[in-house]
C-alpha positions as CSV (number, residue, x, y, z in Angstrom):
1,X,84.5,-2.3,-17.3
2,X,80.8,-2.6,-16.6
3,X,77.9,-2.4,-18.9
4,X,76.1,0.9,-19.6
5,X,73.0,1.4,-17.4
6,X,70.7,1.7,-20.4
7,X,71.8,-1.6,-21.8
8,X,71.6,-3.3,-18.4
9,X,68.0,-2.1,-18.1
10,X,67.2,-3.2,-21.5
11,X,68.7,-6.7,-20.9
12,X,66.8,-6.9,-17.6
13,X,63.5,-6.0,-19.3
14,X,64.1,-8.6,-22.0
15,X,64.8,-11.2,-19.4
16,X,61.7,-10.4,-17.4
17,X,59.6,-10.5,-20.6
18,X,60.8,-13.9,-21.5
19,X,60.2,-15.3,-18.0
20,X,56.6,-14.1,-18.4
21,X,56.2,-15.4,-21.9
22,X,58.0,-18.7,-21.6
23,X,55.6,-20.3,-19.4
24,X,52.6,-19.2,-21.4
25,X,54.2,-20.4,-24.7
26,X,55.1,-23.8,-23.1
27,X,51.5,-24.1,-21.7
28,X,50.0,-23.3,-25.2
29,X,52.3,-25.7,-26.9
30,X,51.6,-28.5,-24.4
31,X,47.8,-27.8,-24.7
32,X,48.0,-28.1,-28.4
33,X,50.0,-31.3,-28.2
34,X,47.5,-32.8,-25.8
35,X,44.6,-31.9,-28.1
36,X,46.5,-33.4,-31.1
37,X,47.1,-36.6,-29.1
38,X,43.4,-36.6,-28.2
39,X,42.3,-36.5,-31.8
40,X,44.9,-39.0,-32.8
41,X,43.6,-41.4,-30.2
42,X,40.0,-41.0,-31.5
43,X,41.1,-41.8,-35.0
44,X,43.1,-44.9,-33.7
45,X,39.9,-46.2,-31.9
46,X,37.8,-45.7,-34.9
47,X,40.2,-47.7,-37.0
48,X,40.1,-50.3,-34.4
49,X,36.3,-50.3,-34.2
50,X,36.0,-50.7,-38.1
51,X,38.5,-53.6,-38.2
52,X,36.9,-55.4,-35.2
53,X,33.4,-55.0,-36.5
54,X,34.2,-57.6,-39.3
55,X,34.1,-60.5,-36.9
56,X,30.5,-61.5,-37.8
57,X,31.3,-61.5,-41.5
58,X,34.2,-63.9,-40.9
59,X,32.2,-66.2,-38.7
60,X,29.4,-66.4,-41.2
61,X,32.0,-67.2,-43.9
62,X,33.5,-70.2,-42.1
63,X,31.4,-73.3,-42.0
64,X,33.5,-75.0,-39.3
65,X,33.1,-75.6,-35.6
66,X,33.4,-72.9,-33.0
67,X,36.5,-74.5,-31.4
68,X,38.3,-74.8,-34.8
69,X,37.6,-71.1,-35.5
70,X,38.9,-70.2,-32.0
71,X,42.1,-72.3,-32.2
72,X,43.3,-71.1,-35.7
73,X,42.2,-67.5,-35.3
74,X,44.2,-67.3,-32.0
75,X,47.3,-69.1,-33.5
76,X,47.5,-66.7,-36.5
77,X,46.8,-63.6,-34.3
78,X,49.4,-64.7,-31.7
79,X,52.0,-65.2,-34.6
80,X,51.2,-61.8,-36.1
81,X,51.5,-60.1,-32.7
82,X,54.7,-61.9,-31.8
83,X,56.3,-60.9,-35.1
84,X,55.3,-57.3,-34.5
85,X,56.6,-57.2,-31.0
86,X,60.0,-58.7,-32.0
87,X,60.2,-56.3,-35.0
88,X,59.6,-53.2,-32.8
89,X,61.9,-54.4,-30.0
90,X,59.3,-55.2,-27.3
91,X,61.0,-58.4,-26.1
92,X,61.1,-57.1,-22.5
93,X,57.3,-57.1,-22.6
94,X,57.2,-60.9,-22.5
95,X,58.2,-60.9,-18.8
96,X,55.1,-61.9,-16.9
97,X,53.6,-59.6,-14.2
98,X,50.4,-60.0,-12.1
99,X,48.8,-57.1,-13.8
100,X,49.7,-58.4,-17.3
101,X,48.4,-61.9,-16.4
102,X,45.1,-60.4,-15.2
103,X,44.7,-58.6,-18.5
104,X,45.6,-61.8,-20.4
105,X,43.0,-63.9,-18.5
106,X,40.2,-61.4,-19.0
107,X,41.1,-61.2,-22.7
108,X,41.2,-65.0,-23.1
109,X,37.7,-65.3,-21.5
110,X,36.5,-62.5,-23.7
111,X,37.8,-64.3,-26.9
112,X,36.4,-67.6,-25.9
113,X,32.9,-66.1,-25.5
114,X,33.0,-63.9,-28.5
115,X,32.8,-66.4,-31.4
116,X,29.8,-68.4,-29.8
117,X,28.1,-65.0,-29.3
118,X,28.4,-64.3,-33.0
119,X,27.3,-67.8,-33.9
120,X,24.2,-68.3,-31.6
121,X,22.6,-64.9,-32.3
122,X,22.7,-62.4,-35.2
123,X,25.6,-60.4,-35.9
124,X,23.6,-57.2,-35.2
125,X,22.3,-58.6,-31.9
126,X,25.7,-59.6,-30.6
127,X,27.4,-56.3,-31.5
128,X,24.5,-54.2,-30.1
129,X,24.9,-56.0,-26.7
130,X,28.7,-55.4,-27.0
131,X,27.9,-51.7,-27.2
132,X,26.4,-51.7,-23.7
133,X,30.1,-51.8,-22.6
134,X,30.4,-47.9,-22.2
135,X,27.9,-47.9,-19.3
136,X,29.7,-50.7,-17.4
137,X,33.2,-49.2,-18.3
138,X,32.2,-45.9,-17.2
139,X,30.9,-47.2,-13.8
140,X,34.1,-49.3,-13.2
141,X,36.4,-46.4,-14.2
142,X,34.5,-44.1,-11.9
143,X,34.8,-46.5,-9.0
144,X,38.3,-47.8,-9.5
145,X,40.2,-45.1,-11.4
146,X,38.2,-42.0,-10.1
147,X,37.8,-40.8,-13.7
148,X,35.4,-38.0,-14.2
149,X,32.3,-38.6,-16.1
150,X,31.3,-35.6,-18.4
151,X,27.6,-34.9,-18.8
152,X,28.0,-35.8,-22.6
153,X,29.6,-39.1,-21.7
154,X,26.7,-40.0,-19.3
155,X,24.0,-39.0,-21.8
156,X,25.6,-41.0,-24.6
157,X,26.1,-44.1,-22.3
158,X,22.4,-44.0,-21.2
159,X,21.3,-43.6,-24.9
160,X,23.4,-46.6,-25.9
161,X,21.9,-48.7,-23.0
162,X,18.4,-47.8,-24.3
163,X,19.4,-48.9,-27.9
164,X,20.7,-52.1,-26.4
165,X,17.5,-52.8,-24.5
166,X,15.4,-52.2,-27.7
167,X,17.5,-54.9,-29.5
168,X,17.6,-57.5,-26.7
169,X,13.8,-57.1,-26.3
170,X,13.4,-58.3,-29.9
171,X,15.3,-61.6,-29.3
172,X,12.8,-64.5,-29.5
173,X,14.5,-67.9,-29.9
174,X,16.5,-69.9,-27.2
175,X,19.5,-69.8,-29.5
176,X,19.4,-66.1,-29.5
177,X,19.2,-66.0,-25.7
178,X,22.1,-68.4,-25.5
179,X,24.0,-66.1,-27.9
180,X,23.0,-63.0,-25.9
181,X,24.5,-64.7,-22.6
182,X,27.8,-65.2,-24.4
183,X,27.6,-61.6,-25.7
184,X,27.0,-60.3,-22.0
185,X,30.1,-62.3,-20.9
186,X,32.1,-60.7,-23.7
187,X,30.9,-57.2,-22.8
188,X,31.7,-57.5,-19.0
189,X,35.2,-58.9,-19.6
190,X,35.9,-56.2,-22.3
191,X,35.0,-53.5,-19.8
192,X,37.2,-55.0,-17.1
193,X,40.1,-55.3,-19.7
194,X,39.7,-51.6,-20.8
195,X,39.9,-50.4,-17.2
196,X,42.9,-52.7,-16.5
197,X,44.8,-51.3,-19.4
198,X,44.0,-47.7,-18.3
199,X,45.0,-48.6,-14.7
200,X,48.4,-50.3,-15.8
201,X,49.5,-48.2,-18.8
202,X,53.2,-49.0,-18.1
203,X,52.6,-52.6,-19.0
204,X,53.5,-53.9,-22.5
205,X,49.9,-54.9,-23.0
206,X,50.3,-56.1,-26.7
207,X,52.5,-59.1,-25.3
208,X,49.7,-60.0,-23.0
209,X,47.2,-59.9,-25.8
210,X,49.6,-62.4,-27.5
211,X,49.6,-64.4,-24.4
212,X,45.7,-64.4,-24.2
213,X,45.6,-65.8,-27.8
214,X,48.0,-68.5,-26.7
215,X,45.7,-69.4,-23.8
216,X,42.7,-69.6,-26.1
217,X,44.6,-71.8,-28.6
218,X,45.7,-74.1,-25.8
219,X,42.1,-74.5,-24.5
220,X,40.6,-74.9,-28.0
221,X,43.2,-77.4,-29.2
222,X,41.5,-80.2,-27.2
223,X,38.1,-79.7,-28.8
224,X,39.0,-78.9,-32.5
225,X,37.0,-81.0,-34.9
226,X,38.2,-81.0,-37.6
227,X,41.6,-79.9,-36.6
228,X,42.9,-79.0,-40.1
229,X,40.3,-77.0,-42.3
230,X,40.6,-76.9,-46.0
231,X,43.0,-74.3,-47.6
232,X,40.2,-71.9,-48.4
233,X,38.9,-71.8,-44.7
234,X,42.6,-71.7,-43.4
235,X,43.2,-68.6,-45.6
236,X,40.1,-66.9,-44.1
237,X,41.2,-67.8,-40.6
238,X,44.6,-66.2,-41.2
239,X,42.8,-63.1,-42.5
240,X,40.5,-63.3,-39.6
241,X,43.4,-63.4,-37.0
242,X,45.1,-60.5,-38.7
243,X,42.3,-58.1,-39.8
244,X,39.9,-58.6,-36.9
245,X,42.2,-59.2,-34.0
246,X,45.9,-58.4,-34.3
247,X,45.6,-55.2,-36.5
248,X,43.0,-53.6,-34.4
249,X,44.7,-54.6,-31.2
250,X,47.7,-52.2,-32.0
251,X,45.3,-49.3,-32.6
252,X,43.1,-50.1,-29.7
253,X,46.1,-49.9,-27.3
254,X,47.4,-46.7,-28.8
255,X,44.0,-45.0,-28.2
256,X,43.3,-46.5,-24.9
257,X,46.5,-45.1,-23.3
258,X,45.4,-41.6,-24.3
259,X,41.7,-41.5,-23.4
260,X,39.5,-42.2,-20.3
261,X,38.1,-45.7,-20.2
262,X,34.5,-44.7,-20.7
263,X,35.3,-42.6,-23.8
264,X,37.2,-45.6,-25.3
265,X,34.1,-47.8,-24.9
266,X,31.9,-45.1,-26.4
267,X,34.0,-44.8,-29.5
268,X,34.2,-48.6,-29.9
269,X,30.4,-48.8,-29.8
270,X,30.6,-48.0,-33.5
271,X,31.2,-51.6,-34.0
272,X,27.5,-52.3,-33.4
273,X,26.1,-50.6,-36.6
274,X,29.0,-51.5,-38.7
275,X,28.9,-55.3,-37.9
276,X,25.5,-56.0,-39.6
277,X,26.5,-53.7,-42.5
278,X,29.4,-56.1,-43.4
279,X,27.2,-59.2,-43.1
280,X,24.5,-57.6,-45.1
281,X,27.0,-56.6,-47.9
282,X,28.6,-60.1,-47.9
283,X,25.6,-62.5,-47.2
284,X,22.5,-60.3,-47.5
285,X,21.8,-61.1,-43.9
286,X,18.9,-58.8,-43.2
287,X,18.7,-57.1,-39.7
288,X,15.3,-57.1,-38.0
289,X,13.3,-54.1,-37.1
290,X,14.6,-54.1,-33.5
291,X,18.2,-54.3,-34.9
292,X,17.6,-51.2,-37.1
293,X,16.0,-49.2,-34.3
294,X,18.6,-50.2,-31.7
295,X,21.4,-49.7,-34.1
296,X,20.2,-46.3,-35.1
297,X,19.9,-45.1,-31.5
298,X,23.4,-46.2,-30.8
299,X,24.8,-44.7,-34.0
300,X,23.2,-41.4,-33.2
301,X,24.5,-41.5,-29.6
302,X,28.1,-42.2,-30.7
303,X,28.2,-39.7,-33.5
304,X,26.6,-37.0,-31.4
305,X,29.1,-37.7,-28.6
306,X,32.0,-37.3,-31.1
307,X,30.5,-34.0,-32.4
308,X,30.1,-32.6,-28.9
309,X,33.7,-33.6,-28.0
310,X,35.1,-32.1,-31.2
311,X,33.4,-28.8,-30.4
312,X,34.7,-29.0,-26.8
313,X,38.3,-29.5,-28.2
314,X,37.8,-26.5,-30.5
315,X,36.6,-24.2,-27.8
316,X,39.4,-25.3,-25.6
317,X,42.0,-24.6,-28.4
318,X,40.5,-21.2,-29.0
319,X,40.7,-20.4,-25.2
320,X,44.3,-21.4,-25.1
321,X,45.2,-19.5,-28.1
322,X,43.6,-16.3,-26.8
């Protein structure tokens, strides 16, 4: 016996209504999820930037050679990352691939240049040069990944570049110029690494960061003098490897996979004004006038960029809701 015509029409109407509503509901839900992931990625990168910015403070607190710092920091960071990878079941990530090896080599060069950059110039100087990375990263991502550059991103990157120029123009001694050269190498390799991670998001990048630390430890081993620091310095080196390298690496990767490469570099530029703050609090290392002016320009650029992006997210959410 068939269903009454009125009931059939009602069922057909409900079915048509659901077919129209379901795609809209799924679209709204997916849009909200993407926006939540976007905000979460920004928070991850801010945590990474805060932790990474402590490097200058650790370097100033360790009265030992560059090679000894590089060796022990990398040993401890590799150990922490290996434990994390094994505990979270990422054993398969230890299988080498060409893409992963490229990331590991870029990171190894980055870490080998990073400590001398902090030692041969002021902490503020080194980190302001590092903050020039968004410009280079944006260009590389545009050329290689075809990522769009929003007007706010371009303005922020140019403003950061101006702040970097103000700081570098204030460098006077040869040691500062030597440190600036290492800082430039660090910036270039970090930009390449960020784009590589975005390009090969399927890779287990944490395992290759662990491998990069092993490379650095292997190179530094032959030049360590003294090889065994005292217990106080060894404790600081363990803290250095965890707080400044292993811990932020986890958050850095979580954020990098969710944001365009240039936006990642822009948020990480917060390291520049934070780095001299830590050394000032710990050692009263006073920044120069050019440090203050350049740092202020970069801070305003990054904060302004985050405010613009937050408003953009809010307006997109309101549009999706309506």
